[in-house]
C-alpha positions in Angstrom: -66.2 39.3 95.4 -67.6 42.8 94.9 -66.2 42.8 91.3 -68.0 39.6 90.5 -71.3 41.0 91.8 -70.8 44.2 89.9 -70.0 42.3 86.7 -73.1 40.0 87.2 -75.3 43.0 87.8 -73.9 44.8 84.7 -74.5 41.8 82.5 -78.1 41.4 83.7 -78.7 45.0 83.1 -77.3 44.8 79.6 -79.2 41.6 78.8 -82.4 42.9 80.3 -83.0 45.9 78.1 -86.7 45.0 77.8 -88.9 46.8 80.3 -91.2 44.8 82.6 -94.1 46.5 80.7 -92.9 45.1 77.4 -92.6 41.6 78.9 -96.1 42.0 80.2 -97.5 43.0 76.8 -95.6 40.2 75.0 -96.8 37.6 77.6 -100.4 38.8 77.4 -100.5 38.7 73.6 -98.8 35.3 73.4 -101.2 33.8 76.0 -104.2 35.5 74.4 -103.3 34.0 71.1 -102.5 30.6 72.5 -105.7 30.3 74.6 -108.2 32.5 72.7 -109.1 34.7 75.7 -108.3 38.4 76.3 -107.8 38.0 80.0 -108.3 35.6 82.9 -112.0 35.2 83.5 -112.0 33.3 86.7 -111.0 30.0 88.2 -114.1 28.1 86.9 -113.2 28.6 83.3 -110.9 26.0 81.7 -109.7 28.5 79.2 -109.0 31.1 81.9 -107.0 28.5 83.8 -105.0 27.7 80.7 -104.4 31.5 80.2 -103.1 31.8 83.8 -101.0 28.7 83.4 -99.5 30.1 80.2 -98.6 33.3 82.0 -97.0 31.4 84.9 -95.0 29.2 82.5 -93.7 32.2 80.6 -92.6 33.9 83.9 -90.9 30.8 85.1 -89.0 30.3 81.9 -87.9 33.9 81.9 -86.7 33.6 85.5 -84.8 30.4 84.7 -83.1 31.9 81.7 -82.1 35.0 83.8 -80.6 32.8 86.5 -78.7 30.7 83.9 -77.4 33.8 82.2 -76.2 35.2 85.6 -74.5 31.9 86.5 -72.8 31.8 83.1 -71.6 35.4 83.5 -70.1 34.7 86.9 -68.4 31.5 85.7 -67.1 33.1 82.6 -65.8 36.1 84.6 -64.0 33.8 87.1 -62.4 31.7 84.3 -61.2 34.7 82.3 -60.4 37.3 85.0 -59.8 35.3 88.1 -61.3 35.3 91.5 
C-alpha cells in the first residue's frame, strides 16, 4: 500500500510541474479576457460575479483533472505492477 501511495504522489508531482502562482496568473488572465474585468469588483456587479464564477470553474476543473490523473495512476500501477 505504501508503494501505491508513493507512486501516486510521485506521479502528481511530475504532472504538477506548474507552480500555484503560475496557475493563478493563467486563471486570472483567462477570466479577465473572458469577462472583461481586471479583478472582482464586488457581489453587486454581474461582470464581477461572472469573473468569480470563471475562477471557481477553472479551479474545479483543475481539481477534477488532478483526481482523475491520480486514480488513473493508481489503477495503472495496480494492473502493471500488482497490489
